[in-house]
Jmol script that loads the backbone (N, CA, C; Angstrom):
load data "model"
ATOM      1  N   MET A   1       0.712  -1.369  -0.084  1.00  0.00           N
ATOM      2  CA  MET A   1      -0.089   0.077   0.229  1.00  0.00           C
ATOM      3  C   MET A   1       0.904   1.540  -0.115  1.00  0.00           C
ATOM      4  N   ALA A   2       1.970   1.082   0.846  1.00  0.00           N
ATOM      5  CA  ALA A   2       2.744   2.349   0.893  1.00  0.00           C
ATOM      6  C   ALA A   2       3.218   2.741  -0.540  1.00  0.00           C
ATOM      7  N   THR A   3       3.882   1.700  -1.245  1.00  0.00           N
ATOM      8  CA  THR A   3       4.174   1.815  -2.637  1.00  0.00           C
ATOM      9  C   THR A   3       3.119   2.653  -3.375  1.00  0.00           C
ATOM     10  N   LEU A   4       1.973   2.221  -3.201  1.00  0.00           N
ATOM     11  CA  LEU A   4       0.784   3.104  -4.069  1.00  0.00           C
ATOM     12  C   LEU A   4       0.892   4.151  -3.713  1.00  0.00           C
ATOM     13  N   LYS A   5       1.273   4.562  -2.663  1.00  0.00           N
ATOM     14  CA  LYS A   5       0.919   6.001  -2.437  1.00  0.00           C
ATOM     15  C   LYS A   5       1.669   6.970  -3.176  1.00  0.00           C
ATOM     16  N   PRO A   6       2.653   6.708  -3.332  1.00  0.00           N
ATOM     17  CA  PRO A   6       4.044   7.399  -4.489  1.00  0.00           C
ATOM     18  C   PRO A   6       3.433   7.621  -5.809  1.00  0.00           C
ATOM     19  N   MET A   7       2.668   6.385  -6.224  1.00  0.00           N
ATOM     20  CA  MET A   7       2.408   6.199  -7.401  1.00  0.00           C
ATOM     21  C   MET A   7       0.905   6.721  -7.686  1.00  0.00           C
ATOM     22  N   THR A   8       0.281   7.021  -6.824  1.00  0.00           N
ATOM     23  CA  THR A   8      -1.158   7.621  -7.142  1.00  0.00           C
ATOM     24  C   THR A   8      -0.791   8.799  -7.643  1.00  0.00           C
ATOM     25  N   PRO A   9      -0.107   9.975  -7.111  1.00  0.00           N
ATOM     26  CA  PRO A   9       0.035  11.198  -7.971  1.00  0.00           C
ATOM     27  C   PRO A   9       0.741  11.230  -9.456  1.00  0.00           C
ATOM     28  N   LEU A  10       1.533   9.933  -9.394  1.00  0.00           N
ATOM     29  CA  LEU A  10       1.843   9.758 -10.731  1.00  0.00           C
ATOM     30  C   LEU A  10       1.019   9.616 -11.666  1.00  0.00           C
ATOM     31  N   GLN A  11       0.148   8.602 -11.282  1.00  0.00           N
ATOM     32  CA  GLN A  11      -1.044   8.089 -12.207  1.00  0.00           C
ATOM     33  C   GLN A  11      -1.790   9.351 -12.884  1.00  0.00           C
ATOM     34  N   PRO A  12      -2.203  10.120 -11.885  1.00  0.00           N
ATOM     35  CA  PRO A  12      -3.214  11.306 -12.600  1.00  0.00           C
ATOM     36  C   PRO A  12      -2.578  11.819 -13.850  1.00  0.00           C
ATOM     37  N   GLN A  13      -1.350  12.362 -13.234  1.00  0.00           N
ATOM     38  CA  GLN A  13      -0.582  12.978 -13.880  1.00  0.00           C
ATOM     39  C   GLN A  13      -0.222  12.258 -15.841  1.00  0.00           C
ATOM     40  N   MET A  14       0.095  11.004 -15.402  1.00  0.00           N
ATOM     41  CA  MET A  14       0.228  10.440 -16.754  1.00  0.00           C
ATOM     42  C   MET A  14      -0.882  10.550 -17.808  1.00  0.00           C
ATOM     43  N   GLN A  15      -2.359  10.058 -17.037  1.00  0.00           N
ATOM     44  CA  GLN A  15      -3.416   9.860 -17.211  1.00  0.00           C
ATOM     45  C   GLN A  15      -3.698  11.058 -18.321  1.00  0.00           C
ATOM     46  N   ALA A  16      -3.818  12.241 -17.526  1.00  0.00           N
ATOM     47  CA  ALA A  16      -3.954  13.565 -18.121  1.00  0.00           C
ATOM     48  C   ALA A  16      -3.093  14.111 -19.393  1.00  0.00           C
ATOM     49  N   SER A  17      -1.657  13.394 -19.502  1.00  0.00           N
ATOM     50  CA  SER A  17      -0.981  13.544 -20.672  1.00  0.00           C
ATOM     51  C   SER A  17      -1.376  12.902 -21.705  1.00  0.00           C
ATOM     52  N   MET A  18      -2.089  11.763 -21.348  1.00  0.00           N
ATOM     53  CA  MET A  18      -2.367  10.311 -22.245  1.00  0.00           C
ATOM     54  C   MET A  18      -3.532  10.748 -22.935  1.00  0.00           C
ATOM     55  N   LYS A  19      -4.624  11.695 -22.336  1.00  0.00           N
ATOM     56  CA  LYS A  19      -5.997  11.708 -22.470  1.00  0.00           C
ATOM     57  C   LYS A  19      -5.901  12.479 -23.981  1.00  0.00           C
ATOM     58  N   PRO A  20      -5.334  13.248 -24.267  1.00  0.00           N
ATOM     59  CA  PRO A  20      -5.332  13.634 -25.733  1.00  0.00           C
ATOM     60  C   PRO A  20      -4.771  13.057 -26.639  1.00  0.00           C
ATOM     61  N   PRO A  21      -3.810  12.317 -26.517  1.00  0.00           N
ATOM     62  CA  PRO A  21      -3.171  10.730 -27.196  1.00  0.00           C
ATOM     63  C   PRO A  21      -4.419  10.083 -27.905  1.00  0.00           C
ATOM     64  N   SER A  22      -4.980   9.636 -26.615  1.00  0.00           N
ATOM     65  CA  SER A  22      -5.860   8.538 -26.469  1.00  0.00           C
ATOM     66  C   SER A  22      -6.779   8.476 -27.294  1.00  0.00           C
ATOM     67  N   PRO A  23      -7.691   9.718 -27.619  1.00  0.00           N
ATOM     68  CA  PRO A  23      -8.723   9.588 -28.683  1.00  0.00           C
ATOM     69  C   PRO A  23      -8.262   9.768 -29.976  1.00  0.00           C
ATOM     70  N   LEU A  24      -6.743  10.238 -30.340  1.00  0.00           N
ATOM     71  CA  LEU A  24      -6.329  10.431 -31.822  1.00  0.00           C
ATOM     72  C   LEU A  24      -6.131   8.941 -32.017  1.00  0.00           C
ATOM     73  N   ARG A  25      -5.180   8.136 -31.233  1.00  0.00           N
ATOM     74  CA  ARG A  25      -4.736   6.970 -31.249  1.00  0.00           C
ATOM     75  C   ARG A  25      -5.873   5.939 -31.568  1.00  0.00           C
ATOM     76  N   ALA A  26      -7.149   6.232 -30.893  1.00  0.00           N
ATOM     77  CA  ALA A  26      -8.016   5.164 -30.785  1.00  0.00           C
ATOM     78  C   ALA A  26      -8.575   4.978 -32.348  1.00  0.00           C
ATOM     79  N   PRO A  27      -8.907   6.095 -33.380  1.00  0.00           N
ATOM     80  CA  PRO A  27      -9.090   6.148 -34.482  1.00  0.00           C
ATOM     81  C   PRO A  27      -8.335   5.686 -35.618  1.00  0.00           C
ATOM     82  N   GLU A  28      -7.095   5.903 -35.107  1.00  0.00           N
ATOM     83  CA  GLU A  28      -6.204   5.465 -35.899  1.00  0.00           C
ATOM     84  C   GLU A  28      -5.776   3.903 -35.616  1.00  0.00           C
ATOM     85  N   GLN A  29      -5.900   3.521 -34.282  1.00  0.00           N
ATOM     86  CA  GLN A  29      -5.577   2.168 -34.199  1.00  0.00           C
ATOM     87  C   GLN A  29      -6.388   1.244 -34.869  1.00  0.00           C
ATOM     88  N   GLN A  30      -7.921   1.474 -35.071  1.00  0.00           N
ATOM     89  CA  GLN A  30      -8.732   1.049 -35.400  1.00  0.00           C
ATOM     90  C   GLN A  30      -8.830   0.541 -36.841  1.00  0.00           C
ATOM     91  N   PRO A  31      -8.193   1.802 -38.009  1.00  0.00           N
ATOM     92  CA  PRO A  31      -7.972   1.423 -39.429  1.00  0.00           C
ATOM     93  C   PRO A  31      -6.623   0.384 -39.530  1.00  0.00           C
ATOM     94  N   LEU A  32      -5.955   0.327 -38.108  1.00  0.00           N
ATOM     95  CA  LEU A  32      -4.600  -0.278 -38.398  1.00  0.00           C
ATOM     96  C   LEU A  32      -4.608  -1.574 -37.786  1.00  0.00           C
ATOM     97  N   LYS A  33      -5.337  -1.669 -37.030  1.00  0.00           N
ATOM     98  CA  LYS A  33      -5.852  -3.181 -36.435  1.00  0.00           C
ATOM     99  C   LYS A  33      -6.096  -4.351 -37.900  1.00  0.00           C
ATOM    100  N   PRO A  34      -6.863  -3.926 -38.725  1.00  0.00           N
ATOM    101  CA  PRO A  34      -7.128  -4.640 -39.829  1.00  0.00           C
ATOM    102  C   PRO A  34      -6.190  -4.871 -40.539  1.00  0.00           C
ATOM    103  N   THR A  35      -5.265  -3.994 -41.158  1.00  0.00           N
ATOM    104  CA  THR A  35      -4.256  -3.898 -41.847  1.00  0.00           C
ATOM    105  C   THR A  35      -2.737  -4.595 -41.015  1.00  0.00           C
ATOM    106  N   THR A  36      -2.775  -4.549 -39.567  1.00  0.00           N
ATOM    107  CA  THR A  36      -1.845  -5.396 -39.323  1.00  0.00           C
ATOM    108  C   THR A  36      -1.470  -6.784 -39.230  1.00  0.00           C
ATOM    109  N   PRO A  37      -3.217  -7.576 -39.243  1.00  0.00           N
ATOM    110  CA  PRO A  37      -2.839  -8.821 -39.246  1.00  0.00           C
ATOM    111  C   PRO A  37      -2.595  -9.310 -40.711  1.00  0.00           C
ATOM    112  N   LEU A  38      -3.017  -8.334 -41.901  1.00  0.00           N
ATOM    113  CA  LEU A  38      -3.143  -8.857 -43.106  1.00  0.00           C
ATOM    114  C   LEU A  38      -1.612  -8.548 -43.732  1.00  0.00           C
ATOM    115  N   GLN A  39      -0.648  -7.675 -43.089  1.00  0.00           N
ATOM    116  CA  GLN A  39       0.495  -7.122 -43.501  1.00  0.00           C
ATOM    117  C   GLN A  39       1.304  -8.398 -43.136  1.00  0.00           C
ATOM    118  N   PRO A  40       1.639  -8.734 -41.403  1.00  0.00           N
ATOM    119  CA  PRO A  40       2.642  -9.898 -41.245  1.00  0.00           C
ATOM    120  C   PRO A  40       2.366 -11.297 -42.196  1.00  0.00           C
ATOM    121  N   LYS A  41       0.798 -11.283 -42.228  1.00  0.00           N
ATOM    122  CA  LYS A  41       0.357 -13.009 -43.239  1.00  0.00           C
ATOM    123  C   LYS A  41       1.102 -12.985 -44.090  1.00  0.00           C
ATOM    124  N   ASN A  42       0.951 -11.673 -45.596  1.00  0.00           N
ATOM    125  CA  ASN A  42       1.358 -11.132 -46.378  1.00  0.00           C
ATOM    126  C   ASN A  42       2.859 -11.423 -46.260  1.00  0.00           C
ATOM    127  N   ALA A  43       3.288 -10.952 -45.425  1.00  0.00           N
ATOM    128  CA  ALA A  43       5.005 -10.341 -45.351  1.00  0.00           C
ATOM    129  C   ALA A  43       5.078 -10.029 -44.144  1.00  0.00           C
ATOM    130  N   PRO A  44       5.576 -10.970 -43.164  1.00  0.00           N
ATOM    131  CA  PRO A  44       6.286 -10.211 -41.976  1.00  0.00           C
ATOM    132  C   PRO A  44       7.327  -9.415 -41.742  1.00  0.00           C
ATOM    133  N   LYS A  45       8.163  -9.675 -43.035  1.00  0.00           N
ATOM    134  CA  LYS A  45       9.411  -8.995 -43.042  1.00  0.00           C
ATOM    135  C   LYS A  45       9.384  -7.452 -43.975  1.00  0.00           C
ATOM    136  N   THR A  46       8.208  -7.111 -44.024  1.00  0.00           N
ATOM    137  CA  THR A  46       7.925  -5.719 -44.714  1.00  0.00           C
ATOM    138  C   THR A  46       8.245  -4.623 -44.339  1.00  0.00           C
ATOM    139  N   PRO A  47       9.159  -3.658 -45.003  1.00  0.00           N
ATOM    140  CA  PRO A  47       9.371  -2.511 -44.445  1.00  0.00           C
ATOM    141  C   PRO A  47       8.253  -1.715 -43.738  1.00  0.00           C
ATOM    142  N   MET A  48       7.049  -1.868 -43.970  1.00  0.00           N
ATOM    143  CA  MET A  48       6.148  -0.884 -43.642  1.00  0.00           C
ATOM    144  C   MET A  48       5.675  -1.581 -42.070  1.00  0.00           C
ATOM    145  N   SER A  49       5.851  -2.743 -41.893  1.00  0.00           N
ATOM    146  CA  SER A  49       6.061  -3.393 -40.338  1.00  0.00           C
ATOM    147  C   SER A  49       6.886  -2.413 -39.727  1.00  0.00           C
ATOM    148  N   HIS A  50       7.886  -2.191 -39.654  1.00  0.00           N
ATOM    149  CA  HIS A  50       8.862  -1.460 -38.940  1.00  0.00           C
ATOM    150  C   HIS A  50       8.316  -0.260 -38.760  1.00  0.00           C
ATOM    151  N   PRO A  51       7.909   0.740 -39.268  1.00  0.00           N
ATOM    152  CA  PRO A  51       7.606   2.169 -38.969  1.00  0.00           C
ATOM    153  C   PRO A  51       6.276   2.119 -38.037  1.00  0.00           C
ATOM    154  N   HIS A  52       5.462   0.905 -38.346  1.00  0.00           N
ATOM    155  CA  HIS A  52       4.129   1.178 -37.893  1.00  0.00           C
ATOM    156  C   HIS A  52       4.342   0.706 -36.153  1.00  0.00           C
ATOM    157  N   ARG A  53       5.622  -0.651 -36.296  1.00  0.00           N
ATOM    158  CA  ARG A  53       5.756  -0.981 -34.610  1.00  0.00           C
ATOM    159  C   ARG A  53       6.705   0.407 -33.949  1.00  0.00           C
ATOM    160  N   ARG A  54       7.009   1.229 -34.680  1.00  0.00           N
ATOM    161  CA  ARG A  54       8.007   2.077 -34.012  1.00  0.00           C
ATOM    162  C   ARG A  54       6.557   3.077 -33.310  1.00  0.00           C
TER     163      ARG A  54
END
end "model"
wireframe off; spacefill off
backbone 0.3
color backbone group
C-alpha cells in the first residue's frame, strides 16, 4: 500500500497527458488493426511493419 501512495499522484498526471493522444490514437488504431494482421500474413518482413511498430 505504501508503494501505491507515491504512484497515485503520478497516475493522474500520466493519464492527463495520455488523454489527448488516446482519442487521436483510437481512430488510428481501428483502421490499422485490420491491416496489421494482413501485413504480417502476406509478408512479416515488410518494410512498412517496422514504422508501424515504431
